[in-house]
C-alpha positions as CSV (number, residue, x, y, z in Angstrom):
1,M,38.8,41.4,-10.2
2,A,37.3,39.7,-7.1
3,R,38.7,36.6,-5.9
4,I,36.9,33.4,-6.8
5,K,36.9,30.6,-4.0
6,R,36.9,27.4,-5.6
7,G,36.1,23.6,-4.4
8,T,32.3,24.1,-3.6
9,T,31.0,21.5,-6.3
10,A,34.1,19.0,-4.7
11,S,33.2,19.3,-1.1
12,K,29.8,19.2,-2.1
13,R,30.0,15.8,-3.8
14,R,32.3,14.4,-0.6
15,K,29.8,15.7,1.7
16,N,26.7,13.9,-0.2
17,L,28.6,10.8,-0.3
18,L,29.6,10.8,3.4
19,K,25.9,11.5,4.2
20,L,25.4,8.0,2.2
21,A,27.6,6.3,4.1
22,K,25.9,7.8,7.4
23,G,25.7,4.5,9.9
24,F,28.3,2.4,8.1
25,R,30.9,1.4,10.8
26,W,34.8,2.6,11.2
27,N,36.3,4.5,8.5
28,R,33.8,3.9,6.0
29,S,31.7,6.5,7.4
30,T,34.1,9.6,8.0
31,H,36.8,8.8,5.4
32,Y,36.1,9.6,1.9
33,R,38.2,6.9,-0.1
34,A,36.5,4.2,2.3
35,A,33.1,5.8,2.2
36,K,32.9,5.6,-1.5
37,E,33.9,2.2,-2.0
38,A,31.4,1.1,0.9
39,V,28.4,3.3,-0.9
40,M,29.3,1.5,-4.2
41,K,29.6,-1.9,-2.7
42,A,26.5,-1.2,-0.7
43,G,24.6,-0.2,-4.3
44,K,25.5,-3.2,-5.9
45,Y,24.0,-5.5,-3.1
46,A,20.7,-3.4,-3.2
47,Y,20.4,-3.7,-6.7
48,R,21.4,-7.5,-6.6
49,D,19.0,-8.3,-3.8
50,R,16.1,-6.5,-5.1
51,R,15.9,-8.9,-7.7
52,A,17.2,-12.2,-5.3
53,K,14.2,-11.1,-3.0
54,K,11.4,-11.9,-5.4
55,R,13.1,-15.5,-6.0
56,V,13.2,-15.8,-1.9
57,M,9.4,-15.1,-1.9
58,R,8.7,-17.2,-4.2
59,R,10.3,-20.1,-2.7
60,L,9.0,-19.0,0.9
61,W,5.4,-19.2,-0.5
62,I,5.9,-22.8,-2.2
63,T,7.3,-23.8,1.0
64,R,4.4,-22.6,3.2
65,L,1.7,-23.9,0.2
66,N,3.3,-27.3,0.4
67,N,3.2,-27.9,4.4
68,A,-0.4,-26.3,4.3
69,V,-1.5,-28.5,1.6
70,R,-0.1,-31.6,3.2
71,E,-2.5,-31.7,6.0
72,H,-5.1,-31.8,3.5
73,G,-3.9,-35.2,1.9
74,L,-2.1,-33.5,-1.4
75,T,1.1,-32.3,-2.3
76,Y,2.1,-28.8,-3.7
77,A,2.8,-30.5,-7.3
78,Q,-0.8,-32.0,-7.2
79,L,-2.3,-28.7,-6.4
80,I,-0.6,-26.8,-9.1
81,N,-1.5,-29.4,-11.6
82,T,-5.2,-29.6,-10.2
83,Q,-5.5,-25.9,-10.4
84,K,-4.3,-25.5,-14.2
85,T,-6.3,-28.5,-15.4
86,K,-9.6,-26.4,-13.7
87,K,-8.4,-23.1,-14.9
88,N,-8.2,-21.3,-11.6
89,E,-5.6,-19.2,-11.9
90,I,-4.9,-17.9,-8.0
91,D,-1.6,-17.1,-7.4
92,R,0.8,-18.7,-5.1
93,K,0.9,-15.6,-2.8
94,V,-2.6,-15.4,-2.4
95,L,-2.7,-18.9,-1.6
96,S,0.2,-19.2,0.7
97,Q,-1.6,-16.0,2.5
98,M,-5.0,-17.6,2.6
99,A,-3.5,-20.8,4.0
100,I,-1.6,-18.8,6.9
101,E,-4.1,-16.1,7.6
102,R,-7.5,-18.2,6.9
103,P,-7.2,-21.9,7.2
104,G,-11.0,-22.4,7.1
105,I,-11.3,-20.9,3.9
106,F,-8.3,-22.5,2.6
107,A,-9.7,-25.9,3.4
108,K,-12.8,-25.2,1.3
109,F,-10.8,-24.1,-1.3
110,I,-8.8,-27.4,-1.3
111,E,-12.1,-29.4,-1.1
112,K,-13.4,-27.5,-3.8
113,I,-10.0,-28.2,-6.1
114,K,-10.5,-32.0,-4.7
115,A,-13.9,-32.4,-6.2
């Protein structure tokens, strides 16, 4: 019978994991055990922060809106309240983009909300 060489699956698994650890510092990019730990931890952080990013961005939009609205004599809470009472459903992301990119249109929008 012909001789069967083994270990291809294991070496492929190790090679793929080291490929994921490329760019990590020190032993984490070259030593399998350290790379495995680093890749697992990086995956946990990535999973967690994909969710945290949504919260961070919402806080940023609210902060930007509050600053932009205060220039027109309102507060963020008043803006949201009047928007709800007038059944105007423009979300915070769009409003903050409007405040930054098109301040003239945002000013007209605020005047319409106030009236």
